[in-house]
PDB file of N, CA, C and O in Angstrom:
ATOM      1  N   UNK A   1      88.514 125.287 122.283  1.00  0.00           N
ATOM      2  CA  UNK A   1      87.861 126.563 121.912  1.00  0.00           C
ATOM      3  C   UNK A   1      87.624 127.611 122.744  1.00  0.00           C
ATOM      4  O   UNK A   1      87.727 127.740 123.964  1.00  0.00           O
ATOM      5  N   UNK A   2      87.235 128.455 121.724  1.00  0.00           N
ATOM      6  CA  UNK A   2      87.344 130.070 122.059  1.00  0.00           C
ATOM      7  C   UNK A   2      85.857 130.250 123.277  1.00  0.00           C
ATOM      8  O   UNK A   2      84.694 129.851 123.231  1.00  0.00           O
ATOM      9  N   UNK A   3      86.762 131.161 124.418  1.00  0.00           N
ATOM     10  CA  UNK A   3      85.460 131.573 125.509  1.00  0.00           C
ATOM     11  C   UNK A   3      85.326 132.868 125.121  1.00  0.00           C
ATOM     12  O   UNK A   3      86.077 133.841 125.193  1.00  0.00           O
ATOM     13  N   UNK A   4      83.796 132.632 124.528  1.00  0.00           N
ATOM     14  CA  UNK A   4      82.668 133.766 123.742  1.00  0.00           C
ATOM     15  C   UNK A   4      82.761 134.590 125.123  1.00  0.00           C
ATOM     16  O   UNK A   4      82.772 135.792 124.860  1.00  0.00           O
ATOM     17  N   UNK A   5      82.831 134.346 126.498  1.00  0.00           N
ATOM     18  CA  UNK A   5      82.410 135.161 127.336  1.00  0.00           C
ATOM     19  C   UNK A   5      83.409 136.623 127.021  1.00  0.00           C
ATOM     20  O   UNK A   5      83.162 137.803 127.268  1.00  0.00           O
ATOM     21  N   UNK A   6      84.612 135.973 126.378  1.00  0.00           N
ATOM     22  CA  UNK A   6      85.703 137.570 126.390  1.00  0.00           C
ATOM     23  C   UNK A   6      85.699 138.705 125.510  1.00  0.00           C
ATOM     24  O   UNK A   6      86.489 139.648 125.470  1.00  0.00           O
ATOM     25  N   UNK A   7      84.470 138.413 124.664  1.00  0.00           N
ATOM     26  CA  UNK A   7      83.852 139.081 123.514  1.00  0.00           C
ATOM     27  C   UNK A   7      83.198 140.376 123.890  1.00  0.00           C
ATOM     28  O   UNK A   7      82.139 140.364 124.518  1.00  0.00           O
ATOM     29  N   UNK A   8      83.833 141.587 123.500  1.00  0.00           N
ATOM     30  CA  UNK A   8      82.355 142.680 123.446  1.00  0.00           C
ATOM     31  C   UNK A   8      81.430 142.735 122.907  1.00  0.00           C
ATOM     32  O   UNK A   8      81.296 141.613 122.420  1.00  0.00           O
ATOM     33  N   UNK A   9      80.543 143.378 122.605  1.00  0.00           N
ATOM     34  CA  UNK A   9      79.147 143.707 121.998  1.00  0.00           C
ATOM     35  C   UNK A   9      79.293 144.022 120.620  1.00  0.00           C
ATOM     36  O   UNK A   9      78.487 143.904 119.697  1.00  0.00           O
ATOM     37  N   UNK A  10      80.663 144.514 120.646  1.00  0.00           N
ATOM     38  CA  UNK A  10      80.837 144.886 118.911  1.00  0.00           C
ATOM     39  C   UNK A  10      81.251 143.207 118.175  1.00  0.00           C
ATOM     40  O   UNK A  10      80.873 142.601 117.172  1.00  0.00           O
ATOM     41  N   UNK A  11      82.250 142.909 119.337  1.00  0.00           N
ATOM     42  CA  UNK A  11      82.893 142.142 118.481  1.00  0.00           C
ATOM     43  C   UNK A  11      81.436 141.107 118.591  1.00  0.00           C
ATOM     44  O   UNK A  11      81.227 140.832 117.409  1.00  0.00           O
ATOM     45  N   UNK A  12      80.229 140.337 119.521  1.00  0.00           N
ATOM     46  CA  UNK A  12      79.597 139.554 119.333  1.00  0.00           C
ATOM     47  C   UNK A  12      78.349 140.160 118.130  1.00  0.00           C
ATOM     48  O   UNK A  12      77.423 139.425 117.785  1.00  0.00           O
ATOM     49  N   UNK A  13      78.468 141.230 117.725  1.00  0.00           N
ATOM     50  CA  UNK A  13      77.716 142.127 116.979  1.00  0.00           C
ATOM     51  C   UNK A  13      78.190 141.094 115.786  1.00  0.00           C
ATOM     52  O   UNK A  13      77.486 140.274 115.197  1.00  0.00           O
ATOM     53  N   UNK A  14      79.593 141.377 115.604  1.00  0.00           N
ATOM     54  CA  UNK A  14      80.354 141.234 114.072  1.00  0.00           C
ATOM     55  C   UNK A  14      79.921 139.172 114.015  1.00  0.00           C
ATOM     56  O   UNK A  14      79.537 138.689 112.950  1.00  0.00           O
ATOM     57  N   UNK A  15      80.031 138.560 114.883  1.00  0.00           N
ATOM     58  CA  UNK A  15      79.581 136.969 114.562  1.00  0.00           C
ATOM     59  C   UNK A  15      78.199 136.783 114.046  1.00  0.00           C
ATOM     60  O   UNK A  15      77.802 135.983 113.198  1.00  0.00           O
ATOM     61  N   UNK A  16      77.725 137.432 114.535  1.00  0.00           N
ATOM     62  CA  UNK A  16      75.896 137.285 114.519  1.00  0.00           C
ATOM     63  C   UNK A  16      76.208 137.599 113.085  1.00  0.00           C
ATOM     64  O   UNK A  16      76.266 136.932 112.052  1.00  0.00           O
ATOM     65  N   UNK A  17      76.369 138.726 113.367  1.00  0.00           N
ATOM     66  CA  UNK A  17      76.462 138.916 111.395  1.00  0.00           C
ATOM     67  C   UNK A  17      76.960 138.352 110.430  1.00  0.00           C
ATOM     68  O   UNK A  17      76.347 138.405 109.364  1.00  0.00           O
ATOM     69  N   UNK A  18      78.189 137.660 110.505  1.00  0.00           N
ATOM     70  CA  UNK A  18      79.102 136.560 109.668  1.00  0.00           C
ATOM     71  C   UNK A  18      78.090 135.192 109.816  1.00  0.00           C
ATOM     72  O   UNK A  18      78.111 134.290 108.979  1.00  0.00           O
ATOM     73  N   UNK A  19      77.335 135.182 110.831  1.00  0.00           N
ATOM     74  CA  UNK A  19      76.299 133.611 110.859  1.00  0.00           C
ATOM     75  C   UNK A  19      74.928 133.886 110.689  1.00  0.00           C
ATOM     76  O   UNK A  19      74.020 133.161 111.093  1.00  0.00           O
ATOM     77  N   UNK A  20      74.777 135.114 109.987  1.00  0.00           N
ATOM     78  CA  UNK A  20      72.927 135.642 109.540  1.00  0.00           C
ATOM     79  C   UNK A  20      72.938 134.669 107.893  1.00  0.00           C
ATOM     80  O   UNK A  20      73.872 134.557 107.100  1.00  0.00           O
ATOM     81  N   UNK A  21      71.664 134.135 107.820  1.00  0.00           N
ATOM     82  CA  UNK A  21      71.180 133.870 106.779  1.00  0.00           C
ATOM     83  C   UNK A  21      70.024 134.615 106.057  1.00  0.00           C
ATOM     84  O   UNK A  21      69.022 134.156 106.605  1.00  0.00           O
ATOM     85  N   UNK A  22      69.659 135.424 105.222  1.00  0.00           N
ATOM     86  CA  UNK A  22      70.986 134.985 104.029  1.00  0.00           C
ATOM     87  C   UNK A  22      72.077 135.355 104.365  1.00  0.00           C
ATOM     88  O   UNK A  22      72.150 135.783 105.517  1.00  0.00           O
ATOM     89  N   UNK A  23      73.249 135.347 103.591  1.00  0.00           N
ATOM     90  CA  UNK A  23      74.446 135.845 103.792  1.00  0.00           C
ATOM     91  C   UNK A  23      74.166 137.590 104.048  1.00  0.00           C
ATOM     92  O   UNK A  23      73.120 137.884 103.469  1.00  0.00           O
ATOM     93  N   UNK A  24      74.655 138.545 104.587  1.00  0.00           N
ATOM     94  CA  UNK A  24      74.860 139.595 105.165  1.00  0.00           C
ATOM     95  C   UNK A  24      76.001 139.905 104.006  1.00  0.00           C
ATOM     96  O   UNK A  24      77.040 139.260 103.866  1.00  0.00           O
ATOM     97  N   UNK A  25      75.567 141.065 103.188  1.00  0.00           N
ATOM     98  CA  UNK A  25      77.081 141.854 101.950  1.00  0.00           C
ATOM     99  C   UNK A  25      77.252 143.102 102.550  1.00  0.00           C
ATOM    100  O   UNK A  25      77.614 144.046 101.848  1.00  0.00           O
ATOM    101  N   UNK A  26      77.011 143.274 103.950  1.00  0.00           N
ATOM    102  CA  UNK A  26      77.598 144.231 104.171  1.00  0.00           C
ATOM    103  C   UNK A  26      78.612 144.446 105.371  1.00  0.00           C
ATOM    104  O   UNK A  26      78.944 145.574 105.734  1.00  0.00           O
ATOM    105  N   UNK A  27      79.086 143.260 105.969  1.00  0.00           N
ATOM    106  CA  UNK A  27      80.154 143.285 106.979  1.00  0.00           C
ATOM    107  C   UNK A  27      81.631 143.994 106.451  1.00  0.00           C
ATOM    108  O   UNK A  27      82.296 143.630 105.481  1.00  0.00           O
ATOM    109  N   UNK A  28      81.813 144.685 107.031  1.00  0.00           N
ATOM    110  CA  UNK A  28      82.830 145.513 107.080  1.00  0.00           C
ATOM    111  C   UNK A  28      84.618 144.540 107.521  1.00  0.00           C
ATOM    112  O   UNK A  28      84.835 143.810 108.488  1.00  0.00           O
ATOM    113  N   UNK A  29      85.432 144.875 106.564  1.00  0.00           N
ATOM    114  CA  UNK A  29      86.643 144.424 106.830  1.00  0.00           C
ATOM    115  C   UNK A  29      87.078 144.657 108.440  1.00  0.00           C
ATOM    116  O   UNK A  29      87.578 143.824 109.196  1.00  0.00           O
ATOM    117  N   UNK A  30      86.738 146.019 108.714  1.00  0.00           N
ATOM    118  CA  UNK A  30      87.717 146.257 109.697  1.00  0.00           C
ATOM    119  C   UNK A  30      86.871 145.904 110.891  1.00  0.00           C
ATOM    120  O   UNK A  30      87.488 145.864 111.955  1.00  0.00           O
ATOM    121  N   UNK A  31      85.477 145.618 110.933  1.00  0.00           N
ATOM    122  CA  UNK A  31      84.790 144.348 112.171  1.00  0.00           C
ATOM    123  C   UNK A  31      85.388 143.554 112.201  1.00  0.00           C
ATOM    124  O   UNK A  31      85.425 143.063 113.330  1.00  0.00           O
ATOM    125  N   UNK A  32      86.354 142.748 111.034  1.00  0.00           N
ATOM    126  CA  UNK A  32      86.253 141.565 111.024  1.00  0.00           C
ATOM    127  C   UNK A  32      88.028 141.345 111.727  1.00  0.00           C
ATOM    128  O   UNK A  32      88.473 140.611 112.610  1.00  0.00           O
ATOM    129  N   UNK A  33      88.601 142.280 110.908  1.00  0.00           N
ATOM    130  CA  UNK A  33      90.069 142.382 111.361  1.00  0.00           C
ATOM    131  C   UNK A  33      90.146 142.433 113.215  1.00  0.00           C
ATOM    132  O   UNK A  33      90.967 141.798 113.878  1.00  0.00           O
ATOM    133  N   UNK A  34      89.141 143.292 113.744  1.00  0.00           N
ATOM    134  CA  UNK A  34      89.300 143.583 115.201  1.00  0.00           C
ATOM    135  C   UNK A  34      88.609 142.553 115.942  1.00  0.00           C
ATOM    136  O   UNK A  34      88.795 142.524 117.158  1.00  0.00           O
ATOM    137  N   UNK A  35      87.786 141.642 115.371  1.00  0.00           N
ATOM    138  CA  UNK A  35      87.180 140.775 115.895  1.00  0.00           C
ATOM    139  C   UNK A  35      88.514 139.516 115.813  1.00  0.00           C
ATOM    140  O   UNK A  35      88.683 138.887 116.857  1.00  0.00           O
ATOM    141  N   UNK A  36      89.254 139.229 114.840  1.00  0.00           N
ATOM    142  CA  UNK A  36      89.947 137.962 114.346  1.00  0.00           C
ATOM    143  C   UNK A  36      91.125 138.598 115.318  1.00  0.00           C
ATOM    144  O   UNK A  36      91.595 137.840 116.167  1.00  0.00           O
ATOM    145  N   UNK A  37      91.700 140.154 115.224  1.00  0.00           N
ATOM    146  CA  UNK A  37      92.302 140.264 115.884  1.00  0.00           C
ATOM    147  C   UNK A  37      92.792 139.724 117.625  1.00  0.00           C
ATOM    148  O   UNK A  37      93.830 139.421 118.213  1.00  0.00           O
ATOM    149  N   UNK A  38      91.082 139.864 117.981  1.00  0.00           N
ATOM    150  CA  UNK A  38      90.977 139.871 119.371  1.00  0.00           C
ATOM    151  C   UNK A  38      91.047 138.234 119.806  1.00  0.00           C
ATOM    152  O   UNK A  38      91.377 137.912 120.948  1.00  0.00           O
ATOM    153  N   UNK A  39      90.646 137.082 118.605  1.00  0.00           N
ATOM    154  CA  UNK A  39      90.858 136.169 118.912  1.00  0.00           C
ATOM    155  C   UNK A  39      92.138 135.012 118.776  1.00  0.00           C
ATOM    156  O   UNK A  39      92.153 133.857 119.202  1.00  0.00           O
ATOM    157  N   UNK A  40      93.228 135.786 118.001  1.00  0.00           N
ATOM    158  CA  UNK A  40      93.969 135.149 117.491  1.00  0.00           C
ATOM    159  C   UNK A  40      95.482 136.051 117.111  1.00  0.00           C
ATOM    160  O   UNK A  40      95.619 137.267 117.246  1.00  0.00           O
ATOM    161  N   UNK A  41      96.429 135.172 116.659  1.00  0.00           N
ATOM    162  CA  UNK A  41      97.168 136.051 116.648  1.00  0.00           C
ATOM    163  C   UNK A  41      97.189 136.226 114.782  1.00  0.00           C
ATOM    164  O   UNK A  41      97.241 135.141 114.204  1.00  0.00           O
ATOM    165  N   UNK A  42      97.158 137.280 114.013  1.00  0.00           N
ATOM    166  CA  UNK A  42      96.959 138.170 113.015  1.00  0.00           C
ATOM    167  C   UNK A  42      98.417 138.819 112.252  1.00  0.00           C
ATOM    168  O   UNK A  42      99.345 139.431 112.780  1.00  0.00           O
ATOM    169  N   UNK A  43      98.188 138.384 110.668  1.00  0.00           N
ATOM    170  CA  UNK A  43      99.511 138.838 110.382  1.00  0.00           C
ATOM    171  C   UNK A  43      99.082 139.651 109.201  1.00  0.00           C
ATOM    172  O   UNK A  43      98.386 139.100 108.348  1.00  0.00           O
ATOM    173  N   UNK A  44      99.531 141.302 109.020  1.00  0.00           N
ATOM    174  CA  UNK A  44      98.875 141.782 108.009  1.00  0.00           C
ATOM    175  C   UNK A  44      99.378 142.270 106.762  1.00  0.00           C
ATOM    176  O   UNK A  44     100.336 143.039 106.845  1.00  0.00           O
ATOM    177  N   UNK A  45      99.155 142.128 106.181  1.00  0.00           N
ATOM    178  CA  UNK A  45     100.112 142.869 104.810  1.00  0.00           C
ATOM    179  C   UNK A  45      99.261 143.836 104.037  1.00  0.00           C
ATOM    180  O   UNK A  45      98.236 144.238 104.588  1.00  0.00           O
ATOM    181  N   UNK A  46      99.551 144.254 102.849  1.00  0.00           N
ATOM    182  CA  UNK A  46      98.800 145.427 102.498  1.00  0.00           C
ATOM    183  C   UNK A  46      97.314 144.456 101.370  1.00  0.00           C
ATOM    184  O   UNK A  46      96.312 144.910 100.818  1.00  0.00           O
ATOM    185  N   UNK A  47      97.674 143.547 101.427  1.00  0.00           N
ATOM    186  CA  UNK A  47      96.118 143.042 100.508  1.00  0.00           C
ATOM    187  C   UNK A  47      96.010 142.031 101.504  1.00  0.00           C
ATOM    188  O   UNK A  47      94.871 142.310 101.877  1.00  0.00           O
ATOM    189  N   UNK A  48      96.393 140.923 102.316  1.00  0.00           N
ATOM    190  CA  UNK A  48      96.307 140.088 103.421  1.00  0.00           C
ATOM    191  C   UNK A  48      96.266 139.858 104.086  1.00  0.00           C
ATOM    192  O   UNK A  48      97.274 140.192 104.709  1.00  0.00           O
ATOM    193  N   UNK A  49      95.124 138.963 105.041  1.00  0.00           N
ATOM    194  CA  UNK A  49      95.243 138.778 106.287  1.00  0.00           C
ATOM    195  C   UNK A  49      95.158 136.955 106.996  1.00  0.00           C
ATOM    196  O   UNK A  49      94.181 136.206 106.990  1.00  0.00           O
ATOM    197  N   UNK A  50      96.438 136.714 107.496  1.00  0.00           N
ATOM    198  CA  UNK A  50      96.483 136.185 108.115  1.00  0.00           C
ATOM    199  C   UNK A  50      96.105 135.461 109.574  1.00  0.00           C
ATOM    200  O   UNK A  50      96.731 135.931 110.524  1.00  0.00           O
ATOM    201  N   UNK A  51      95.410 134.661 109.806  1.00  0.00           N
ATOM    202  CA  UNK A  51      94.766 134.827 110.882  1.00  0.00           C
ATOM    203  C   UNK A  51      95.045 133.453 111.764  1.00  0.00           C
ATOM    204  O   UNK A  51      94.871 132.587 110.907  1.00  0.00           O
ATOM    205  N   UNK A  52      95.312 132.901 112.750  1.00  0.00           N
ATOM    206  CA  UNK A  52      95.418 131.720 113.747  1.00  0.00           C
ATOM    207  C   UNK A  52      94.527 131.860 115.169  1.00  0.00           C
ATOM    208  O   UNK A  52      94.647 132.669 116.089  1.00  0.00           O
ATOM    209  N   UNK A  53      93.745 130.935 115.008  1.00  0.00           N
ATOM    210  CA  UNK A  53      92.978 130.997 116.226  1.00  0.00           C
ATOM    211  C   UNK A  53      92.988 129.263 116.440  1.00  0.00           C
ATOM    212  O   UNK A  53      93.056 128.426 115.540  1.00  0.00           O
ATOM    213  N   UNK A  54      92.905 129.032 117.829  1.00  0.00           N
ATOM    214  CA  UNK A  54      93.194 127.569 118.604  1.00  0.00           C
ATOM    215  C   UNK A  54      93.933 126.977 117.480  1.00  0.00           C
ATOM    216  O   UNK A  54      93.223 126.103 116.983  1.00  0.00           O
ATOM    217  N   UNK A  55      95.056 127.084 116.870  1.00  0.00           N
ATOM    218  CA  UNK A  55      95.354 125.895 115.622  1.00  0.00           C
ATOM    219  C   UNK A  55      94.719 125.646 114.627  1.00  0.00           C
ATOM    220  O   UNK A  55      94.884 124.554 114.083  1.00  0.00           O
ATOM    221  N   UNK A  56      93.738 126.659 114.064  1.00  0.00           N
ATOM    222  CA  UNK A  56      93.536 126.741 112.785  1.00  0.00           C
ATOM    223  C   UNK A  56      93.984 128.184 112.191  1.00  0.00           C
ATOM    224  O   UNK A  56      94.163 129.205 112.855  1.00  0.00           O
ATOM    225  N   UNK A  57      94.120 128.041 110.835  1.00  0.00           N
ATOM    226  CA  UNK A  57      94.758 129.149 110.157  1.00  0.00           C
ATOM    227  C   UNK A  57      94.030 129.439 109.390  1.00  0.00           C
ATOM    228  O   UNK A  57      93.191 128.558 109.208  1.00  0.00           O
ATOM    229  N   UNK A  58      93.839 130.775 108.462  1.00  0.00           N
ATOM    230  CA  UNK A  58      92.694 130.972 107.497  1.00  0.00           C
ATOM    231  C   UNK A  58      93.548 132.298 107.078  1.00  0.00           C
ATOM    232  O   UNK A  58      93.940 133.122 107.904  1.00  0.00           O
ATOM    233  N   UNK A  59      93.781 132.383 105.662  1.00  0.00           N
ATOM    234  CA  UNK A  59      94.262 133.814 104.957  1.00  0.00           C
ATOM    235  C   UNK A  59      93.335 134.433 103.970  1.00  0.00           C
ATOM    236  O   UNK A  59      92.781 133.947 102.984  1.00  0.00           O
ATOM    237  N   UNK A  60      93.299 135.901 104.601  1.00  0.00           N
ATOM    238  CA  UNK A  60      91.503 136.298 103.402  1.00  0.00           C
ATOM    239  C   UNK A  60      92.510 137.275 103.107  1.00  0.00           C
ATOM    240  O   UNK A  60      93.491 137.682 103.728  1.00  0.00           O
ATOM    241  N   UNK A  61      91.908 137.591 101.781  1.00  0.00           N
ATOM    242  CA  UNK A  61      92.201 138.870 100.958  1.00  0.00           C
ATOM    243  C   UNK A  61      91.377 139.919 100.940  1.00  0.00           C
ATOM    244  O   UNK A  61      90.191 139.803 100.630  1.00  0.00           O
ATOM    245  N   UNK A  62      91.864 140.907 101.231  1.00  0.00           N
ATOM    246  CA  UNK A  62      91.520 142.082 101.802  1.00  0.00           C
ATOM    247  C   UNK A  62      90.243 142.908 100.800  1.00  0.00           C
ATOM    248  O   UNK A  62      90.674 143.953 100.313  1.00  0.00           O
ATOM    249  N   UNK A  63      89.241 142.693 100.553  1.00  0.00           N
ATOM    250  CA  UNK A  63      87.937 143.261  99.669  1.00  0.00           C
ATOM    251  C   UNK A  63      88.428 144.945  99.478  1.00  0.00           C
ATOM    252  O   UNK A  63      88.685 145.792 100.333  1.00  0.00           O
ATOM    253  N   UNK A  64      88.432 145.016  97.927  1.00  0.00           N
ATOM    254  CA  UNK A  64      88.285 146.380  97.498  1.00  0.00           C
ATOM    255  C   UNK A  64      87.711 147.029  97.729  1.00  0.00           C
ATOM    256  O   UNK A  64      88.279 148.120  97.705  1.00  0.00           O
ATOM    257  N   UNK A  65      86.200 147.119  98.146  1.00  0.00           N
ATOM    258  CA  UNK A  65      85.504 147.819  98.948  1.00  0.00           C
ATOM    259  C   UNK A  65      85.173 147.935 100.186  1.00  0.00           C
ATOM    260  O   UNK A  65      84.316 148.716 100.598  1.00  0.00           O
ATOM    261  N   UNK A  66      85.720 147.293 100.754  1.00  0.00           N
ATOM    262  CA  UNK A  66      85.650 147.161 101.937  1.00  0.00           C
ATOM    263  C   UNK A  66      84.415 146.261 102.993  1.00  0.00           C
ATOM    264  O   UNK A  66      84.072 146.062 104.158  1.00  0.00           O
ATOM    265  N   UNK A  67      84.188 146.023 101.929  1.00  0.00           N
ATOM    266  CA  UNK A  67      82.856 144.621 102.904  1.00  0.00           C
ATOM    267  C   UNK A  67      83.820 143.360 101.780  1.00  0.00           C
ATOM    268  O   UNK A  67      84.703 143.439 100.926  1.00  0.00           O
ATOM    269  N   UNK A  68      82.920 142.153 102.491  1.00  0.00           N
ATOM    270  CA  UNK A  68      83.223 140.918 102.705  1.00  0.00           C
ATOM    271  C   UNK A  68      82.343 139.952 101.234  1.00  0.00           C
ATOM    272  O   UNK A  68      81.121 140.084 101.183  1.00  0.00           O
ATOM    273  N   UNK A  69      82.793 139.364 100.523  1.00  0.00           N
ATOM    274  CA  UNK A  69      82.577 139.167  99.778  1.00  0.00           C
ATOM    275  C   UNK A  69      81.781 137.568 100.401  1.00  0.00           C
ATOM    276  O   UNK A  69      82.208 136.942 101.372  1.00  0.00           O
ATOM    277  N   UNK A  70      80.542 137.158  99.544  1.00  0.00           N
ATOM    278  CA  UNK A  70      80.318 135.905 100.568  1.00  0.00           C
ATOM    279  C   UNK A  70      80.978 134.756 100.727  1.00  0.00           C
ATOM    280  O   UNK A  70      80.485 133.942 101.509  1.00  0.00           O
ATOM    281  N   UNK A  71      82.483 134.354  99.896  1.00  0.00           N
ATOM    282  CA  UNK A  71      83.032 133.369 100.051  1.00  0.00           C
ATOM    283  C   UNK A  71      84.201 133.795 100.900  1.00  0.00           C
ATOM    284  O   UNK A  71      85.074 132.976 101.188  1.00  0.00           O
ATOM    285  N   UNK A  72      84.248 134.935 101.277  1.00  0.00           N
ATOM    286  CA  UNK A  72      85.098 135.706 102.807  1.00  0.00           C
ATOM    287  C   UNK A  72      83.762 135.250 104.245  1.00  0.00           C
ATOM    288  O   UNK A  72      84.102 134.646 105.262  1.00  0.00           O
ATOM    289  N   UNK A  73      83.159 135.441 104.132  1.00  0.00           N
ATOM    290  CA  UNK A  73      81.906 135.439 105.038  1.00  0.00           C
ATOM    291  C   UNK A  73      82.094 133.541 105.241  1.00  0.00           C
ATOM    292  O   UNK A  73      82.319 133.102 106.369  1.00  0.00           O
ATOM    293  N   UNK A  74      82.036 133.094 104.680  1.00  0.00           N
ATOM    294  CA  UNK A  74      81.489 131.279 104.395  1.00  0.00           C
ATOM    295  C   UNK A  74      82.977 130.702 105.270  1.00  0.00           C
ATOM    296  O   UNK A  74      82.980 129.971 106.260  1.00  0.00           O
ATOM    297  N   UNK A  75      84.175 131.280 104.562  1.00  0.00           N
ATOM    298  CA  UNK A  75      85.409 130.809 105.174  1.00  0.00           C
ATOM    299  C   UNK A  75      85.595 131.085 106.592  1.00  0.00           C
ATOM    300  O   UNK A  75      86.418 130.418 107.220  1.00  0.00           O
ATOM    301  N   UNK A  76      84.787 132.174 107.271  1.00  0.00           N
ATOM    302  CA  UNK A  76      84.834 132.735 107.949  1.00  0.00           C
ATOM    303  C   UNK A  76      83.898 131.734 109.379  1.00  0.00           C
ATOM    304  O   UNK A  76      84.117 131.143 110.436  1.00  0.00           O
ATOM    305  N   UNK A  77      82.821 132.105 108.460  1.00  0.00           N
ATOM    306  CA  UNK A  77      81.905 130.817 109.415  1.00  0.00           C
ATOM    307  C   UNK A  77      82.530 129.351 109.515  1.00  0.00           C
ATOM    308  O   UNK A  77      82.100 128.800 110.529  1.00  0.00           O
ATOM    309  N   UNK A  78      83.347 128.598 108.838  1.00  0.00           N
ATOM    310  CA  UNK A  78      83.820 127.683 108.987  1.00  0.00           C
ATOM    311  C   UNK A  78      84.812 127.718 109.635  1.00  0.00           C
ATOM    312  O   UNK A  78      85.016 126.755 110.374  1.00  0.00           O
ATOM    313  N   UNK A  79      85.467 128.456 109.615  1.00  0.00           N
ATOM    314  CA  UNK A  79      86.581 128.935 110.684  1.00  0.00           C
ATOM    315  C   UNK A  79      86.558 128.856 112.679  1.00  0.00           C
ATOM    316  O   UNK A  79      87.266 128.228 113.467  1.00  0.00           O
ATOM    317  N   UNK A  80      85.167 130.002 112.924  1.00  0.00           N
ATOM    318  CA  UNK A  80      84.426 130.091 113.638  1.00  0.00           C
ATOM    319  C   UNK A  80      84.189 128.856 114.212  1.00  0.00           C
ATOM    320  O   UNK A  80      84.575 128.595 115.352  1.00  0.00           O
ATOM    321  N   UNK A  81      83.452 127.904 113.360  1.00  0.00           N
ATOM    322  CA  UNK A  81      82.538 127.029 113.766  1.00  0.00           C
ATOM    323  C   UNK A  81      83.446 125.636 114.305  1.00  0.00           C
ATOM    324  O   UNK A  81      82.833 124.684 114.787  1.00  0.00           O
ATOM    325  N   UNK A  82      84.616 125.617 114.206  1.00  0.00           N
ATOM    326  CA  UNK A  82      86.012 124.794 114.329  1.00  0.00           C
ATOM    327  C   UNK A  82      86.425 124.985 115.756  1.00  0.00           C
ATOM    328  O   UNK A  82      86.617 124.122 116.613  1.00  0.00           O
ATOM    329  N   UNK A  83      86.534 126.436 115.849  1.00  0.00           N
ATOM    330  CA  UNK A  83      87.127 126.672 117.422  1.00  0.00           C
ATOM    331  C   UNK A  83      85.862 126.898 118.057  1.00  0.00           C
ATOM    332  O   UNK A  83      85.818 126.948 119.287  1.00  0.00           O
ATOM    333  N   UNK A  84      85.092 127.003 117.541  1.00  0.00           N
ATOM    334  CA  UNK A  84      83.440 126.624 119.001  1.00  0.00           C
ATOM    335  C   UNK A  84      82.866 128.114 118.959  1.00  0.00           C
ATOM    336  O   UNK A  84      82.084 128.329 119.885  1.00  0.00           O
ATOM    337  N   UNK A  85      83.069 129.166 118.117  1.00  0.00           N
ATOM    338  CA  UNK A  85      82.413 130.917 118.334  1.00  0.00           C
ATOM    339  C   UNK A  85      81.115 130.342 117.092  1.00  0.00           C
ATOM    340  O   UNK A  85      81.312 130.259 115.880  1.00  0.00           O
ATOM    341  N   UNK A  86      80.035 130.062 117.694  1.00  0.00           N
ATOM    342  CA  UNK A  86      78.876 130.308 117.189  1.00  0.00           C
ATOM    343  C   UNK A  86      77.841 131.422 117.698  1.00  0.00           C
ATOM    344  O   UNK A  86      78.277 132.258 118.490  1.00  0.00           O
ATOM    345  N   UNK A  87      76.901 131.470 117.417  1.00  0.00           N
ATOM    346  CA  UNK A  87      75.789 132.209 117.794  1.00  0.00           C
ATOM    347  C   UNK A  87      75.601 131.911 119.050  1.00  0.00           C
ATOM    348  O   UNK A  87      75.758 132.672 120.005  1.00  0.00           O
ATOM    349  N   UNK A  88      75.160 130.460 119.076  1.00  0.00           N
ATOM    350  CA  UNK A  88      74.576 129.657 120.000  1.00  0.00           C
ATOM    351  C   UNK A  88      75.523 129.897 120.948  1.00  0.00           C
ATOM    352  O   UNK A  88      75.086 130.281 122.032  1.00  0.00           O
ATOM    353  N   UNK A  89      77.165 129.727 120.791  1.00  0.00           N
ATOM    354  CA  UNK A  89      78.321 129.430 121.818  1.00  0.00           C
ATOM    355  C   UNK A  89      77.841 130.943 122.481  1.00  0.00           C
ATOM    356  O   UNK A  89      77.440 130.885 123.643  1.00  0.00           O
ATOM    357  N   UNK A  90      77.854 132.313 121.813  1.00  0.00           N
ATOM    358  CA  UNK A  90      77.581 133.702 122.509  1.00  0.00           C
ATOM    359  C   UNK A  90      76.732 133.367 123.349  1.00  0.00           C
ATOM    360  O   UNK A  90      77.043 133.342 124.540  1.00  0.00           O
ATOM    361  N   UNK A  91      75.478 133.034 122.931  1.00  0.00           N
ATOM    362  CA  UNK A  91      74.020 132.724 123.622  1.00  0.00           C
ATOM    363  C   UNK A  91      74.303 131.857 125.072  1.00  0.00           C
ATOM    364  O   UNK A  91      73.812 132.388 126.068  1.00  0.00           O
ATOM    365  N   UNK A  92      74.929 130.778 125.255  1.00  0.00           N
ATOM    366  CA  UNK A  92      74.780 130.238 126.048  1.00  0.00           C
ATOM    367  C   UNK A  92      76.257 130.621 126.777  1.00  0.00           C
ATOM    368  O   UNK A  92      76.232 130.140 127.909  1.00  0.00           O
ATOM    369  N   UNK A  93      77.040 131.049 126.622  1.00  0.00           N
ATOM    370  CA  UNK A  93      78.495 131.606 126.713  1.00  0.00           C
ATOM    371  C   UNK A  93      78.476 132.528 128.371  1.00  0.00           C
ATOM    372  O   UNK A  93      79.489 133.104 128.769  1.00  0.00           O
TER     373      UNK A  93
END
């Protein structure tokens, strides 16, 4: 499980935005890459990012307009839930 206490306020805000309902449509790619780089190992090429966190792997394609689409947000939520990083974990961590 990821230790939520190691996150700075910017990373915590990104997690909060990812779990917001209804789904936020203004989550910036650079905020997500910063969070994921903090959490695990990332490999980025010109159009995609591969991240491995706590044995879980996800590949995301760089969004055309700099913000994530709904499916990317859902995929990130699932990854973060699997590694134990949710808004509740942040609040209790």
